[in-house]
N, C-alpha and C positions, 0 to 999 in steps of 0.2 A: 748442697745446699748450704751455698755462701750467710755466712751469719756474723754481720758486725761485733760479736765476745770475741768474738777469735782474736779482734787489736788488739783487744784489754789485754788480754791473756797475756800476748804473747808479752806486751808489756811487763807487765806483772812477773812473769818470769824475768826480765832482763834486769828486773829496779832491784837496786841494794841496796833497801826496805822491806823488801815481799816477807809480806810472816805469811803462814795457812790463811786462804783464800776461804768462803762460805762463799758456792753460790744460791743464792734462793731465787722463787718461783713458784707461779702457781702449778699443775700439772701437767703433764704434757707440753712446755714451753719450750725441750729439747736442751735443757740442763746434762742430762749423762748423754749425749748425742754428740753436744757442742763439745764438753770437755776431754768424751774418748776424743774426737775426732782431731782433736787443741795437742793429746800426751802425743798422738802417733804423727806429728807433720815435727814436733819440736825435740820430743823422745826419744831417747833407743828402745825401751817399754817401758809398760802400765801392770801397776796393780790396782787394780778395781776389785773394789769388795762391798756387798748389799746391804745390806742388815735386812732391807725386806727380805731380801728371798732366801738369805745364808743367816734364822733367827742367832745356830749357835754362838754368830762370829759376837755377838757381846759378854757370854763368855771372856773371853780373852783377855774383855776391856777391865776384865772386875777385880782382880786381883792388880793390876798392876798397870799403871800407861805413862809412868818412864820413854820414852822415842827408845832408851834406850835397853829396857824388855821386847817390849812391840815389834820393835825390825825384826832380829830374827826367828819371831811369829809371826808374825804377817809374810812374811819371806820364801815363808812352811806354808805357809796355808794359799798363797798367791801360783808356789810353788816357778818361784823364780824368784834371782839376787833383788831385791831394795838396796839401788846403791845412790850415792848421796852426787845428786846432782843432775845426775844420770834420768833416776825413772822417775815417773810422775807416782803420786801416791793419791788414790782416789774410794771418799769413804760415801759413799750414796744412798740413798734417803737415813740420814744419820739425825734424825728425829728422836729415829726410834733407841736409839741409845746416847743417853747422858751422857757415860761413860769418855766416849768414842770425841763429840762434842765439847766438852773436857781438856782432853787430853792435849788435844794444841793451843795448851797455854803452853805446856810443857815445851810440844817442838817448837814453838817460839825461841824459848828460852835456851833451849838447853843444845835441839837442832835445828838450828835457822838452817845448815842445806840439805836440809832435807824436804823438798816440793809436796807443798801437800796439799788436794783442793777436797772439797766436800759440799755438798748438795744435799737438798731438802726442799720438798711442798711445803713443811708444816711446820718451817721451824717458826717464824715470828706467831705462831695461837703454841708448839712446845712447850720454846721459852717462858710465854707471857704464864703458862694458865698451871706450868709446877714448878718446881722446886733445881733447874738446872741451875747448874753452877758454868754461867756461861761467861766464857773467854775475853774479857772488855780490855781492849785495849790489846788483846792479844791476836786478833785476825786480823783483816782485810775483809768487806763483805760488796760482793755484786751483788744487782737481782737479772735476774735476766725475761723478760718480759716476750709474750708471741713475736713473729717476726710483721717489722714495719713495713711502707707501702713500699719505699724501696729498695725491702729484701724480697718482697713478692712478685712484685717485676723482676731482678737481679738471677729469682727463677724460677722466670717463666720468658727467660731469652732475652730481656729488656735490658740490659744495662745502656746502650745509650743512649737511648728514649730516656732511662735514669742523669743518664749525665749531663747531656743538654736540659733537662729539667731543672737541674742544679741552674746551671749557668744561666739558664733563663731571670729566675730566680733572684741570681747575683744582680745580674745589669738591669731588673725589670724588664724587661722586651718580652711582647708575647710569641710563643713559640705560635711556627709554623698551624694552621685550623686545620692540618689533616692529621698532624705530632697530634695537639691535643685532645681534637674529639678523639684518637687511641686510650690519650692514657686515659680521659675521662670514664672511656673502657675499661677501661683495666682497671681502672676506679671503683665502677658497680660491680665488677670480679671480684674484688677483694672487698668486702662489705660485705659477700654472700661469702665466700670461703674461709677468711679470717688470714689471722695466723699463726693457727698451730702449724709446726712443722708437716704433722704425720696429712694437714689436710690440701697443706700450697702443697707439699710435691703430692699425693693424688692426684689434683687436679692438673701439675706441671703435665702431668706423663697419661691422665686422659680426657683432661676438659667437663669430665664429667662428673656434674652434680649434684645428681641421688646418693654417688658414691660420698662421696664429700659429706651430705647429710650426714647419711648413717656414721659417716665419724664422727662426726656431731655429737650425734645424738647418746654414741658410744662415751663421748669423753662428760660431758653434761651427764649424767648415769654415777657416771666414775665420782664425779662431784658431788652428788648427795648422799651414794653413799661415805663418801671420805666426806662428811658431815656425821654420821651417827657414828663413824668408827675414831673420830679428834672431836669428836664436845661431849663438852658436859650434857650429859644425860635430858637434864631439863633443857637442854637449848636446843635439840636437834628440831624441834620441831617449830620454831622461831625463827633460827636459822631457814627452815626452808622454806614460811612464804615471805620474811624479807625482799629471799630469795629470786622465787615467783615474781616476786609482786615491782620489782624494782621495769621491768617490763610494760606496766601497766601507767608505772610511773613518766616512764619516758616517754610517752602518747602524748600527754596531756602536757599543754599549750607552756604550762608551768611545770618546769621540770624540777625543778625544788621540792626532794621530799617531803614528802606528810607521811607520820605512821600511825593516822585515822582513815591514811586510800587501803594498808595491813590490816590491817585490826577494825572493826566498826569501833571509836573508845580510843584508839589504839596511840600509846603514850610513851615520853624517848625510856622511862624505866622499862619500862617493859624488853624492849625493842633495843639496846644502846648494847646490850654481850652479843647479839648473834651478828649485827653491824660489823664490831668489830670483831669477829671469829670469819667475818666473810671478805674484813680490810687485809688481816692480817695473813689468811691465806691466798692471799694475791689474785683471788677468783674474781672481786669487783674494785672500784679505787672512788674516790670519797673527795669530791672538787667545795671548800667552803667555803661559802661569803666573806669577803672583805667590805668590814667596815671603815675605812681610810685608806683610802695610799700614797702609801709609804710603808720610806723601806724598814728591815725586809718585809714583806708582805706577809708573815706567817705570824706577825708578832696583830695582827689585825686580822687575826680568821675569830669569824662569830661558830664558833663549836655548834647553836643552835640548827643554822639554818648549811644546810648541802646539799647535793646535787650525787649519786651515786649512779656509777657509770659499770655496766660489763667492761675484763677483760680482752676481751674478742670481739671483735661485727661480727665475725663467723660463726660463734655459739649465739651472740643475743641474738642472730637471724632467727635459727636453728630451737632459740629456745621458745619464739615466736611464732614457729609453726612457718614463718614464709615461704610462698614458693620465689624460687630464684629466676624466673625470670620479672617479677616484679620489680623485683630492688633491678632487676640486671633493664629494665625500659619506664622503670620511675612508677611507676603504677598510680593513678588518682586516688585509690581504694585507699593510696599506700601517707593519702596524704595527713593526717594527723599522729604519721610514724616515722616521721622523712625526717622534720624538725630531731629533735633527739637523738636517733640513729645516726643522724651526720657529725651530733654535738660528743658522742660517745665514743665516735671515730675519729675525732679531731683531739678526745680529751687523751686515749689512746698516745695518739705520736708526739704527743704535749711531753708525754708521763715517761715513755722510751727515750725520747731528746733528754732528759732527765731535767725535766722544771718538775714547781708542784704547781702547778695553777689552780686559781679560784676566782672565781664570778664576782660584778659588781653589779646593788641596785640602786636606783636610786631613791628620796622617800617616790617622789611623782610619777615609779612603777620604769624604770628609762633599767633598761640590763645591758649588760654587758657580755655573753658568751665567757669568756676568758682575759684572767685579769695575770697578764708573766713578766715579773724579772731577765727583761734584754738590752744587753748594751749596756751593758749602767743603768739603764730605763725601766719602769714602766712600761710593759708594751700593753696594750686593748688589743684584744683577739675580736673579731665579730666574725660567725657561723653562718653563712646562708645555706640552704639545700639545692637550691638552683641557681641562677644565674642573677634575678632580684637582686643589685646594687642599695634598694634600699632602706637607712640601718637615722633613722631616729635618733634609738640608743646612741651612739653611736655620734655621734652631732653633738650632745651633750655631754658624754661623756670628755669631747676633746676639749668643747666651750670651759668643762670646768676645770679639765685637772694638763691641758695643754701638752701631751706628751709631746716624744719626740716625732713619730709616728704613730699609725695606729694600718693594722694587719684583719685585710675582709677576707677572710678565706669565700670562695664561692661556686660555681661550675663558671665562670667568671676566665679568661686568659691573664695571665703575666700585664703588670701593669704600674703607676706609680702616679697619683692624683691630689690634688690636694690636699697635701704631706700623709694622705690612705695608700698601703702596697695591697695592693691589687693581690691573690696568690689563687693560684687555682684546685680546691680538693683536693688534685693527689697529688697535689707538691706539700700539704700538711707538712712531711719529713724531713723539708731542708730549713724550717724555724727554728 
């Protein structure tokens, strides 16, 4: 399956300023597959080392972590000669070996001709919670997320439809109704399946939602195990409580995170470490309220007001134990959850595209789901689960701040009217 990360990796390989690369992201998002596929395409061979499946590897880094010392030993372990610029060296699950991570500094300084990519699922957690000697300034870093809507379409053999969607987005011209309806159907399939590569592969090959759900349940069980394995003993129960409560929060009209919904009388001091762990592990993301519409938005975030979204819509639906049919046909029984689920989907697409979205509220309760920095300006993004495009809050925002334009995501076809760019939900990847 095609992953956009391969384009980034190709540019990394060509760059004269290339440093050892850290590829991070939640478990099961396809880091190892992407790296090995990249190595297969662009290098003569790959020297792959996994610190989880081969714990004895740690001993290799205990005595000396200079490249001159390590390369002959690693060549012996891999059973192949590691050649400058022709061999891709891969350290997987590197969070389990602090010294291997530190060695990247010396590869950058003393042996930049060796191409190294390291991957880790809990690097953010490991680095923040232990005494890691992180190679600051000596590495390139990239986060891999689940597959976005466009990658999902391509996995289903819908490359031509994806191209037409991009063209309609650029020109603000409606898709033919038959293509629009087909794209909305695929969008709803994406809500159910999500972007975890194994789930997407199974669905593209079988179309079996039951099989996909079994895989999603396995991934969720793995996340719960990781909360015990990589977490502080005192925080395990709190982390699980927060994670289990996210779907409850997304079912409310106001999706702002409330500690009291996690536990009666709950407060920030009790749960903030648990939330930080979930964010650092890549399992969830936080979207903060912005107090002022000024650049850079990050400077005006209210750290006490935020929403939490799950990193994958398929896992969100599996966690909520929603039937595929209810989502595919948008059952009325899901009315309380549709808004939060749709917001979650849009948050994922924006994050994958490199945005750090915020949300906005007026003193009188008007709310814009997302505010992003785009095209040199600050652009509001309004999200509707259906084709209802009445957006009183958006009018309040536009009258107050006069943005260059606004984006309205809904079930409606493409268009542009009165300063508002109408974008169908399936095209959120174009933003």
